[in-house]
DSSP file (Angstrom, degrees, kcal/mol; ACC not computed):
  #  RESIDUE AA STRUCTURE BP1 BP2  ACC     N-H-->O    O-->H-N    N-H-->O    O-->H-N    TCO  KAPPA ALPHA  PHI   PSI    X-CA   Y-CA   Z-CA
    1    1 A X     >        0   0    0      0, 0.0     4,-2.1     0, 0.0     5,-0.1   0.000 360.0 360.0 360.0 -43.1    7.2   80.6   29.6
    2    2 A X  H  >  +     0   0    0      1,-0.2     4,-2.2     2,-0.2     5,-0.2   0.878 360.0  52.2 -62.6 -39.2    7.5   77.4   27.6
    3    3 A X  H  > S+     0   0    0      2,-0.2     4,-2.3     1,-0.2    -1,-0.2   0.903 107.9  51.6 -64.7 -41.1   11.3   77.9   27.4
    4    4 A X  H  > S+     0   0    0      2,-0.2     4,-2.3     1,-0.2    -2,-0.2   0.906 109.2  50.5 -62.4 -42.1   11.5   78.3   31.2
    5    5 A X  H  X S+     0   0    0     -4,-2.1     4,-2.5     1,-0.2    -2,-0.2   0.917 111.1  48.4 -62.0 -43.5    9.6   75.0   31.6
    6    6 A X  H  X S+     0   0    0     -4,-2.2     4,-2.4     2,-0.2    -1,-0.2   0.877 110.8  51.3 -64.4 -38.1   11.9   73.2   29.3
    7    7 A X  H  X S+     0   0    0     -4,-2.3     4,-2.4     2,-0.2    -2,-0.2   0.913 111.1  47.5 -65.7 -42.2   14.9   74.6   31.1
    8    8 A X  H  X S+     0   0    0     -4,-2.3     4,-2.3     2,-0.2    -2,-0.2   0.929 113.3  47.8 -64.9 -45.3   13.6   73.5   34.5
    9    9 A X  H  X S+     0   0    0     -4,-2.5     4,-2.1     1,-0.2    -2,-0.2   0.894 112.3  50.2 -62.2 -40.4   12.8   70.0   33.1
   10   10 A X  H  X S+     0   0    0     -4,-2.4     4,-1.6     2,-0.2    -1,-0.2   0.901 109.8  49.9 -64.6 -41.0   16.3   69.7   31.5
   11   11 A X  H  X S+     0   0    0     -4,-2.4     4,-0.8     1,-0.2    -2,-0.2   0.894 111.1  49.6 -65.2 -39.7   18.0   70.8   34.7
   12   12 A X  H  < S+     0   0    0     -4,-2.3     3,-0.5     1,-0.2    -1,-0.2   0.888 109.2  52.0 -66.0 -38.4   16.0   68.2   36.7
   13   13 A X  H  < S+     0   0    0     -4,-2.1    -1,-0.2     1,-0.2    -2,-0.2   0.835 114.9  42.0 -66.6 -32.4   16.9   65.5   34.2
   14   14 A X  H  < S+     0   0    0     -4,-1.6    -1,-0.2    -5,-0.1    -2,-0.2   0.498  87.0 119.1 -93.0  -4.8   20.6   66.3   34.5
   15   15 A X  S  < S-     0   0    0     -4,-0.8     3,-0.1    -3,-0.5    -3,-0.0  -0.341  71.7-108.2 -63.4 139.2   20.6   66.7   38.2
   16   16 A X        -     0   0    0      1,-0.1     2,-0.3    -2,-0.0    -1,-0.1  -0.330  35.6-101.9 -65.9 150.3   22.9   64.3   40.1
   17   17 A X        -     0   0    0     -3,-0.1     2,-0.2     2,-0.0    -1,-0.1  -0.572  44.6-162.5 -71.7 131.1   21.3   61.6   42.1
   18   18 A X    >>  -     0   0    0     -2,-0.3     3,-2.0    -3,-0.1     4,-0.6  -0.672  35.3-101.2-112.6 169.4   21.4   62.4   45.7
   19   19 A X  G >4 S+     0   0    0      1,-0.3     3,-0.6    -2,-0.2    61,-0.1   0.738 118.3  69.2 -62.4 -21.1   21.0   60.4   48.8
   20   20 A X  G 34 S+     0   0    0      1,-0.2    -1,-0.3    60,-0.0    -3,-0.0   0.754 100.4  48.5 -68.4 -21.5   17.4   61.7   49.1
   21   21 A X  G <4 S+     0   0    0     -3,-2.0    -1,-0.2     2,-0.1    -2,-0.2   0.617  95.2 100.5 -86.3 -15.0   16.7   59.6   46.0
   22   22 A X    <<  -     0   0    0     -4,-0.6     2,-0.3    -3,-0.6    60,-0.2  -0.343  57.8-154.4 -77.5 152.7   18.4   56.5   47.5
   23   23 A X  E     -A   81   0A   0     58,-2.9    58,-2.4    -2,-0.1     2,-0.4  -0.800   9.3-132.2-122.2 164.3   16.5   53.7   49.0
   24   24 A X  E     +     0   0A   0     -2,-0.3    55,-0.2    55,-0.2     2,-0.2  -0.971  26.4 176.9-118.3 132.5   17.2   51.0   51.7
   25   25 A X  E     -A   78   0A   0     53,-2.6    53,-2.3    -2,-0.4     2,-0.3  -0.658  26.3-111.4-121.2 180.0   16.4   47.3   51.1
   26   26 A X  E     -AB  77  48A   0     22,-2.2    22,-3.2    51,-0.2     2,-0.3  -0.864  27.0-162.4-114.8 152.8   16.9   44.1   53.1
   27   27 A X  E     -AB  76  47A   0     49,-2.2    49,-1.9    -2,-0.3     2,-0.4  -0.956  12.6-165.9-134.3 152.1   19.2   41.3   52.2
   28   28 A X  E     -AB  75  46A   0     18,-1.5    18,-2.1    -2,-0.3     2,-0.4  -0.990  19.2-179.7-135.3 127.6   19.6   37.6   53.2
   29   29 A X  E     -AB  74  45A   0     45,-2.9    45,-3.3    -2,-0.4     2,-0.5  -0.985  21.7-162.7-134.7 138.0   22.9   35.8   52.3
   30   30 A X  E     +AB  73  44A   0     14,-2.7    14,-1.6    -2,-0.4     2,-0.4  -0.994  22.7 177.5-115.6 123.4   24.3   32.3   52.8
   31   31 A X  E     -AB  72  43A   0     41,-2.4    41,-3.6    -2,-0.5     2,-0.4  -0.992  12.5-167.4-134.4 125.4   28.0   32.3   52.3
   32   32 A X  E     +AB  71  42A   0     10,-2.6    10,-2.1    -2,-0.4     2,-0.3  -0.941  13.9 173.3-114.1 133.3   30.4   29.3   52.7
   33   33 A X  E     +AB  70  41A   0     37,-2.8    37,-2.7    -2,-0.4     2,-0.3  -0.976   9.7 175.4-140.1 156.2   34.2   29.7   52.9
   34   34 A X  E     +AB  69  40A   0      6,-2.3     6,-2.7    -2,-0.3     2,-0.3  -0.979  16.2 136.6-150.5 154.9   37.2   27.6   53.5
   35   35 A X  E     -AB  68  39A   0     33,-2.2    33,-1.7    -2,-0.3     2,-0.3  -0.942  42.8-136.5 174.2 166.0   40.9   28.1   53.4
   36   36 A X  E    S-A   67   0A   0      2,-1.1     2,-1.9    -2,-0.3    31,-0.2  -0.900  98.1 -28.0-139.5 108.3   44.4   27.9   54.7
   37   37 A X  E    S+     0   0A   0     29,-2.9    27,-1.2    -2,-0.3     2,-0.5  -0.489 143.9  50.6  75.1 -61.7   46.3   31.2   54.3
   38   38 A X  E    S-A   63   0A   0     -2,-1.9    -2,-1.1    25,-0.2     2,-0.4  -0.912  80.3-156.8-103.9 124.9   44.0   32.1   51.3
   39   39 A X  E     -AB  62  35A   0     23,-2.6    23,-2.8    -2,-0.5     2,-0.4  -0.856   6.8-168.1-104.3 136.2   40.3   31.7   51.9
   40   40 A X  E     +AB  61  34A   0     -6,-2.7    -6,-2.3    -2,-0.4     2,-0.3  -0.927  11.8 171.6-118.9 145.9   37.8   31.3   49.1
   41   41 A X  E     -AB  60  33A   0     19,-1.9    19,-2.3    -2,-0.4     2,-0.3  -0.982  12.9-177.6-151.2 162.7   34.1   31.5   49.5
   42   42 A X  E     +AB  59  32A   0    -10,-2.1   -10,-2.6    -2,-0.3     2,-0.3  -0.982  14.8 145.0-155.2 157.7   30.8   31.6   47.5
   43   43 A X  E     -AB  58  31A   0     15,-2.4    15,-2.5    -2,-0.3     2,-0.3  -0.976  34.9-103.8-173.9-173.8   27.1   31.9   48.2
   44   44 A X  E     +AB  57  30A   0    -14,-1.6   -14,-2.7    -2,-0.3     2,-0.3  -0.914  29.2 177.8-129.8 154.4   23.7   33.2   47.3
   45   45 A X  E     -AB  56  29A   0     11,-2.7    11,-2.5    -2,-0.3     2,-0.4  -0.955  19.8-138.6-150.3 169.6   21.6   36.0   48.4
   46   46 A X  E     -AB  55  28A   0    -18,-2.1   -18,-1.5    -2,-0.3     2,-0.5  -0.992   9.4-154.8-136.2 126.9   18.3   37.8   47.9
   47   47 A X  E     -AB  54  27A   0      7,-2.7     7,-3.0    -2,-0.4     2,-0.6  -0.863   9.1-159.0 -94.8 131.1   17.7   41.6   47.9
   48   48 A X  E     +AB  53  26A   0    -22,-3.2   -22,-2.2    -2,-0.5     2,-0.4  -0.965  22.9 159.6-113.0 120.1   14.2   42.7   48.8
   49   49 A X  E >   -A   52   0A   0      3,-2.3     3,-2.1    -2,-0.6   -24,-0.1  -0.993  66.4  -6.7-143.5 129.9   13.3   46.2   47.6
   50   50 A X  T 3  S-     0   0    0     -2,-0.4     3,-0.1     1,-0.3    -1,-0.1   0.829 128.4 -57.3  53.9  35.1    9.9   47.7   47.1
   51   51 A X  T 3  S+     0   0    0      1,-0.3     2,-0.3     0, 0.0    -1,-0.3   0.477 115.5 111.3  78.8   2.1    8.3   44.4   47.8
   52   52 A X  E <   -A   49   0A   0     -3,-2.1    -3,-2.3     2,-0.0     2,-0.4  -0.796  61.4-133.6-109.6 153.9   10.2   42.6   45.0
   53   53 A X  E     -A   48   0A   0     -2,-0.3     2,-0.5    -5,-0.2    -5,-0.2  -0.907  16.2-171.6-111.0 131.9   12.9   40.0   45.4
   54   54 A X  E     -A   47   0A   0     -7,-3.0    -7,-2.7    -2,-0.4     2,-0.1  -0.950  14.7-146.4-125.3 108.1   16.2   40.1   43.4
   55   55 A X  E     +A   46   0A   0     -2,-0.5    85,-2.1    -9,-0.2     2,-0.3  -0.432  22.7 173.3 -74.6 148.7   18.5   37.1   43.6
   56   56 A X  E     -AC  45 139A   0    -11,-2.5   -11,-2.7    83,-0.2     2,-0.3  -0.968  24.4-129.0-147.1 162.0   22.3   37.6   43.5
   57   57 A X  E     -AC  44 138A   0     81,-2.9    81,-2.4    -2,-0.3     2,-0.4  -0.839  16.8-153.9-113.1 155.4   25.5   35.5   43.9
   58   58 A X  E     +AC  43 137A   0    -15,-2.5   -15,-2.4    -2,-0.3     2,-0.3  -0.988  13.5 175.0-130.1 134.7   28.4   36.3   46.1
   59   59 A X  E     -AC  42 136A   0     77,-2.1    77,-3.4    -2,-0.4     2,-0.3  -0.980  10.7-179.5-135.8 152.2   32.0   35.2   45.7
   60   60 A X  E     -AC  41 135A   0    -19,-2.3   -19,-1.9    -2,-0.3     2,-0.4  -0.978  21.5-156.9-153.1 163.0   35.0   36.2   47.8
   61   61 A X  E     -AC  40 134A   0     73,-2.1    73,-2.4    -2,-0.3     2,-0.4  -0.994   9.7-166.8-141.3 130.3   38.7   35.9   48.5
   62   62 A X  E     -AC  39 133A   0    -23,-2.8   -23,-2.6    -2,-0.4     2,-0.5  -0.983   3.1-166.7-120.7 130.6   40.5   36.6   51.7
   63   63 A X  E     +AC  38 132A   0     69,-2.3    69,-2.3    -2,-0.4     2,-0.3  -0.970  54.2  48.9-119.2 126.8   44.3   37.0   51.9
   64   64 A X  E    S- C   0 131A   0    -27,-1.2     2,-0.8    -2,-0.5    67,-0.2  -0.984 107.0 -10.0 146.1-150.1   46.0   36.8   55.3
   65   65 A X  E    S+ C   0 130A   0     65,-2.0    65,-3.0    -2,-0.3     2,-0.4  -0.749  73.3 153.1 -85.1 111.7   45.7   34.4   58.1
   66   66 A X  E     + C   0 129A   0     -2,-0.8   -29,-2.9    63,-0.3     2,-0.3  -0.997  10.4 167.3-137.6 132.7   42.8   32.1   57.4
   67   67 A X  E     +AC  36 128A   0     61,-2.2    61,-2.2    -2,-0.4     2,-0.2  -0.943  44.5  10.6-149.3 125.5   42.3   28.6   58.6
   68   68 A X  E    S-AC  35 127A   0    -33,-1.7   -33,-2.2    -2,-0.3     2,-0.3  -0.718  74.3 -81.1 115.8-162.9   39.3   26.3   58.6
   69   69 A X  E     +AC  34 126A   0     57,-2.5    57,-1.4    -2,-0.2     2,-0.3  -0.992  38.4 170.2-146.9 147.5   35.8   26.4   57.1
   70   70 A X  E     -AC  33 125A   0    -37,-2.7   -37,-2.8    -2,-0.3     2,-0.4  -0.991  25.5-140.0-154.7 157.8   32.5   28.0   57.9
   71   71 A X  E     -AC  32 124A   0     53,-2.5    53,-2.9    -2,-0.3     2,-0.5  -0.992  22.0-155.3-119.5 130.9   29.0   28.7   56.6
   72   72 A X  E     -AC  31 123A   0    -41,-3.6   -41,-2.4    -2,-0.4     2,-0.7  -0.921   9.9-163.6-112.1 126.6   27.6   32.2   57.4
   73   73 A X  E     -AC  30 122A   0     49,-2.6    49,-1.5    -2,-0.5     2,-0.4  -0.935  27.4-179.4-104.6 107.4   23.8   32.9   57.5
   74   74 A X  E     +AC  29 121A   0    -45,-3.3   -45,-2.9    -2,-0.7     2,-0.3  -0.857  17.2 176.5-117.8 144.3   23.6   36.7   57.2
   75   75 A X  E     +AC  28 120A   0     45,-2.8    45,-2.5    -2,-0.4     2,-0.3  -0.942  25.4 109.0-134.5 159.0   20.8   39.2   57.2
   76   76 A X  E     -AC  27 119A   0    -49,-1.9   -49,-2.2    -2,-0.3     2,-0.3  -0.984  54.6 -64.3 169.8-156.9   20.8   42.9   57.1
   77   77 A X  E     -AC  26 118A   0     41,-1.8    41,-2.8    -2,-0.3     2,-0.5  -0.903  22.7-148.0-127.9 156.4   20.2   46.0   55.1
   78   78 A X  E     -AC  25 117A   0    -53,-2.3   -53,-2.6    -2,-0.3     2,-0.3  -0.992  23.6-166.3-123.2 126.6   21.6   47.6   52.0
   79   79 A X  E     + C   0 116A   0     37,-2.7    37,-1.7    -2,-0.5   -55,-0.2  -0.734  56.3  36.4-116.4 160.5   21.6   51.3   51.8
   80   80 A X  E    S+     0   0A   0    -57,-0.3     2,-0.5    -2,-0.3    -1,-0.2   0.793  70.7 158.3  73.0  33.3   22.1   54.0   49.0
   81   81 A X  E     +A   23   0A   0    -58,-2.4   -58,-2.9    -3,-0.3    -1,-0.2  -0.750  22.0 169.1 -88.1 129.6   20.3   52.1   46.3
   82   82 A X  S    S+     0   0    0      1,-0.5     2,-0.3    -2,-0.5    -1,-0.2   0.711  81.8  10.9 -97.6 -37.1   18.9   54.0   43.3
   83   83 A X  S >  S-     0   0    0    -60,-0.1     3,-2.2     1,-0.1    -1,-0.5  -0.973  80.5-115.1-137.7 147.9   18.3   50.8   41.3
   84   84 A X  G >  S+     0   0    0     -2,-0.3     3,-1.6     1,-0.3     4,-0.2   0.832 114.1  64.3 -54.6 -32.0   18.3   47.2   42.5
   85   85 A X  G >  S+     0   0    0      1,-0.3     3,-1.5     2,-0.2    -1,-0.3   0.645  80.6  82.0 -68.0 -13.1   21.3   46.5   40.2
   86   86 A X  G <  S+     0   0    0     -3,-2.2    -1,-0.3     1,-0.3    29,-0.2   0.705  76.5  71.6 -64.3 -18.3   23.4   49.0   42.3
   87   87 A X  G <  S+     0   0    0     -3,-1.6    -1,-0.3    -4,-0.3    -2,-0.2   0.782  79.8  94.0 -67.6 -25.2   24.0   46.1   44.7
   88   88 A X    <   +     0   0    0     -3,-1.5     2,-0.3    -4,-0.2    50,-0.2  -0.393  61.4  72.2 -67.8 143.4   26.3   44.5   42.1
   89   89 A X  E    S-D  137   0A   0     48,-2.2    48,-2.8    -2,-0.1     2,-0.5  -0.913  82.1 -49.7 147.2-171.0   29.9   45.3   42.4
   90   90 A X  E     -D  136   0A   0     -2,-0.3    22,-0.5    46,-0.2     2,-0.4  -0.875  45.9-167.6-105.2 128.0   33.1   44.8   44.3
   91   91 A X  E     -DE 135 111A   0     44,-3.6    44,-2.8    -2,-0.5     2,-0.4  -0.883   4.1-155.0-115.6 145.1   33.1   45.2   48.1
   92   92 A X  E     +DE 134 110A   0     18,-1.0    18,-0.6    -2,-0.4     2,-0.3  -0.926  15.5 169.0-121.3 147.0   36.1   45.5   50.4
   93   93 A X  E     -D  133   0A   0     40,-2.2    40,-2.9    -2,-0.4     2,-0.5  -0.985  20.3-157.2-151.9 145.8   36.5   44.7   54.1
   94   94 A X  E     +D  132   0A   0     -2,-0.3     2,-0.3    38,-0.2    38,-0.2  -0.997  38.9 138.2-120.9 126.3   39.3   44.3   56.6
   95   95 A X  E     -D  131   0A   0     36,-1.7    36,-1.4    -2,-0.5     2,-0.4  -0.984  46.4-130.4-161.7 170.5   38.4   42.2   59.6
   96   96 A X  E     +D  130   0A   0     -2,-0.3     2,-0.3    34,-0.2    34,-0.2  -0.992  38.9 151.9-127.0 134.5   39.2   39.6   62.2
   97   97 A X  E     -D  129   0A   0     32,-2.4    32,-2.7    -2,-0.4     2,-0.3  -0.962  17.2-177.2-155.7 172.5   36.8   36.8   63.0
   98   98 A X  E     -D  128   0A   0     -2,-0.3     2,-0.3    30,-0.2    30,-0.2  -0.981   6.2-166.5-168.4 160.5   36.4   33.3   64.2
   99   99 A X  E     -D  127   0A   0     28,-2.7    28,-2.5    -2,-0.3     2,-0.4  -0.957   8.5-175.0-154.6 136.7   33.9   30.5   64.9
  100  100 A X  E    S-D  126   0A   0      2,-0.6     2,-1.4    -2,-0.3    26,-0.2  -0.892  89.2 -34.4-130.4 101.6   34.1   27.2   66.8
  101  101 A X  S    S-     0   0    0     24,-2.1     2,-0.3    -2,-0.4    25,-0.1  -0.249 134.8  -1.4  75.6 -45.5   30.8   25.5   66.2
  102  102 A X        +     0   0    0     -2,-1.4    -2,-0.6    22,-0.2     2,-0.3  -0.947  63.2 162.5-170.0 149.5   28.9   28.8   66.1
  103  103 A X  E     - F   0 123A   0     20,-1.3    20,-3.1    -2,-0.3     2,-0.4  -0.976  31.0-120.0-163.7 162.4   29.4   32.5   66.5
  104  104 A X  E     + F   0 122A   0     -2,-0.3     2,-0.3    18,-0.2    18,-0.2  -0.930  34.4 176.1-113.6 135.6   27.7   35.8   65.7
  105  105 A X  E     - F   0 121A   0     16,-2.7    16,-2.1    -2,-0.4     2,-0.3  -0.911  18.2-156.4-136.7 163.7   29.4   38.4   63.5
  106  106 A X  E     + F   0 120A   0     -2,-0.3     2,-0.3    14,-0.2    14,-0.2  -0.982  13.4 176.5-136.3 147.9   28.7   41.8   61.9
  107  107 A X  E     - F   0 119A   0     12,-2.5    12,-2.9    -2,-0.3     2,-0.4  -0.991  16.3-156.7-150.4 146.6   30.3   43.4   58.9
  108  108 A X  E     - F   0 118A   0     -2,-0.3     2,-0.3    10,-0.2    10,-0.2  -0.997  19.4-179.7-125.1 128.0   29.8   46.6   56.9
  109  109 A X  E     - F   0 117A   0      8,-2.5     8,-2.5    -2,-0.4     2,-0.4  -0.884  11.1-160.2-125.8 154.3   30.9   46.7   53.3
  110  110 A X  E     -EF  92 116A   0    -18,-0.6   -18,-1.0    -2,-0.3     6,-0.2  -1.000   6.7-153.6-136.9 137.1   30.9   49.4   50.6
  111  111 A X  E >   -E   91   0A   0      4,-2.1     3,-1.8    -2,-0.4   -20,-0.2  -0.457  39.5 -91.8-102.1-179.7   31.0   49.1   46.8
  112  112 A X  T 3  S+     0   0    0    -22,-0.5   -23,-0.1     1,-0.3   -21,-0.1   0.650 123.5  57.6 -68.1 -15.4   32.3   51.5   44.2
  113  113 A X  T 3  S-     0   0    0    -27,-0.2    -1,-0.3   -25,-0.2     3,-0.1   0.446 120.0-106.1 -91.2  -1.2   28.8   53.0   43.7
  114  114 A X    <   +     0   0    0     -3,-1.8     2,-0.3     1,-0.3    -2,-0.1   0.542  69.2 150.5  87.8   7.0   28.6   53.9   47.4
  115  115 A X        -     0   0    0    -29,-0.2    -4,-2.1   -37,-0.0     2,-0.5  -0.574  33.1-151.2 -73.8 133.9   26.1   51.1   48.3
  116  116 A X  E     -CF  79 110A   0    -37,-1.7   -37,-2.7    -2,-0.3     2,-0.5  -0.930   8.0-161.1-113.4 127.6   26.6   50.0   51.9
  117  117 A X  E     -CF  78 109A   0     -8,-2.5    -8,-2.5    -2,-0.5     2,-0.6  -0.934   4.1-171.0-104.0 123.3   25.8   46.5   53.1
  118  118 A X  E     +CF  77 108A   0    -41,-2.8   -41,-1.8    -2,-0.5     2,-0.3  -0.959  18.2 175.8-113.1 111.8   25.3   46.1   56.8
  119  119 A X  E     +CF  76 107A   0    -12,-2.9   -12,-2.5    -2,-0.6     2,-0.3  -0.882  14.1 173.0-122.0 147.6   25.2   42.3   57.6
  120  120 A X  E     +CF  75 106A   0    -45,-2.5   -45,-2.8    -2,-0.3     2,-0.3  -0.977  22.4 111.8-144.4 154.4   25.0   40.3   60.8
  121  121 A X  E     -CF  74 105A   0    -16,-2.1   -16,-2.7    -2,-0.3     2,-0.4  -0.997  55.6 -51.0 168.0-170.0   24.5   36.7   61.4
  122  122 A X  E     -CF  73 104A   0    -49,-1.5   -49,-2.6    -2,-0.3     2,-0.5  -0.776  32.4-156.3-102.1 135.6   25.6   33.3   62.6
  123  123 A X  E     -CF  72 103A   0    -20,-3.1   -20,-1.3    -2,-0.4     2,-0.5  -0.957  12.0-167.3-110.1 124.9   28.8   31.6   61.5
  124  124 A X  E     +C   71   0A   0    -53,-2.9   -53,-2.5    -2,-0.5     2,-0.3  -0.964  46.8  40.6-117.8 127.3   28.8   27.8   61.8
  125  125 A X  E    S-C   70   0A   0     -2,-0.5   -24,-2.1   -55,-0.2     2,-0.5  -0.910  92.0 -62.1 138.8-165.0   32.0   25.7   61.5
  126  126 A X  E     +CD  69 100A   0    -57,-1.4   -57,-2.5    -2,-0.3     2,-0.3  -0.960  68.4 137.7-123.0 110.7   35.6   26.0   62.7
  127  127 A X  E     -CD  68  99A   0    -28,-2.5   -28,-2.7    -2,-0.5     2,-0.4  -0.987  29.3-172.2-155.6 141.4   37.4   29.0   61.3
  128  128 A X  E     +CD  67  98A   0    -61,-2.2   -61,-2.2    -2,-0.3     2,-0.3  -0.998  21.5 171.0-131.6 133.9   39.9   31.6   62.4
  129  129 A X  E     +CD  66  97A   0    -32,-2.7   -32,-2.4    -2,-0.4   -63,-0.3  -1.000  30.7 173.2-148.1 148.1   40.8   34.5   60.2
  130  130 A X  E     +CD  65  96A   0    -65,-3.0   -65,-2.0    -2,-0.3     2,-0.3  -0.728  47.8 135.3-144.8  89.9   42.6   37.9   60.1
  131  131 A X  E     -CD  64  95A   0    -36,-1.4   -36,-1.7   -67,-0.2     2,-0.6  -0.919  61.5-113.9-143.3 157.4   42.4   38.8   56.5
  132  132 A X  E     -CD  63  94A   0    -69,-2.3   -69,-2.3    -2,-0.3     2,-0.3  -0.876  45.6-159.0 -90.2 123.3   41.8   41.5   53.9
  133  133 A X  E     -CD  62  93A   0    -40,-2.9   -40,-2.2    -2,-0.6     2,-0.4  -0.821  19.2-165.7-114.2 147.0   38.7   40.4   52.1
  134  134 A X  E     -CD  61  92A   0    -73,-2.4   -73,-2.1    -2,-0.3     2,-0.4  -0.999  11.5-167.9-127.1 126.3   37.3   41.2   48.7
  135  135 A X  E     -CD  60  91A   0    -44,-2.8   -44,-3.6    -2,-0.4     2,-0.5  -0.956   5.9-157.5-120.7 133.6   33.7   40.2   47.9
  136  136 A X  E     -CD  59  90A   0    -77,-3.4   -77,-2.1    -2,-0.4     2,-0.5  -0.942   4.7-162.7-111.8 126.9   32.0   40.3   44.5
  137  137 A X  E     -CD  58  89A   0    -48,-2.8   -48,-2.2    -2,-0.5     2,-0.4  -0.936   9.0-176.1-110.1 129.9   28.2   40.6   44.2
  138  138 A X  E     -C   57   0A   0    -81,-2.4   -81,-2.9    -2,-0.5     2,-0.1  -0.992  24.1-126.3-128.3 128.8   26.6   39.6   40.8
  139  139 A X  E      C   56   0A   0     -2,-0.4   -83,-0.2   -83,-0.2   -84,-0.0  -0.465 360.0 360.0 -69.6 143.3   22.9   39.9   40.0
  140  140 A X              0   0    0    -85,-2.1   -84,-0.1    -2,-0.1    -1,-0.1   0.423 360.0 360.0 -98.2 360.0   21.4   36.7   38.7
């Protein structure tokens, strides 16, 4: 009987993490970018998970048609988290966007751990872009 209990505990310890173990948190991000052909951006964000707040930084690069500058105030959710540190990583997105004084946008990004960021918010500034973007999230 003791051997069976140890085998079951061992199997549970080695079991792969499934989406049933994953959690969803909320995020708030401020991101400023500017560019001509190549757009560069940086910002700060906060992940809220299980009532705790986890600050992170965001940096990005867009290659394609980009012209102007904008500041984005984004809110949304982050899904498939096993640990708060899972938000860190490299995210990719392909999109077209623009703002003249103000606009509303949405984006969905995914990192190499399968974490999905769904963001929406207001873009303030003058910017037009059609670019392939890469965003890096780093825990602070």
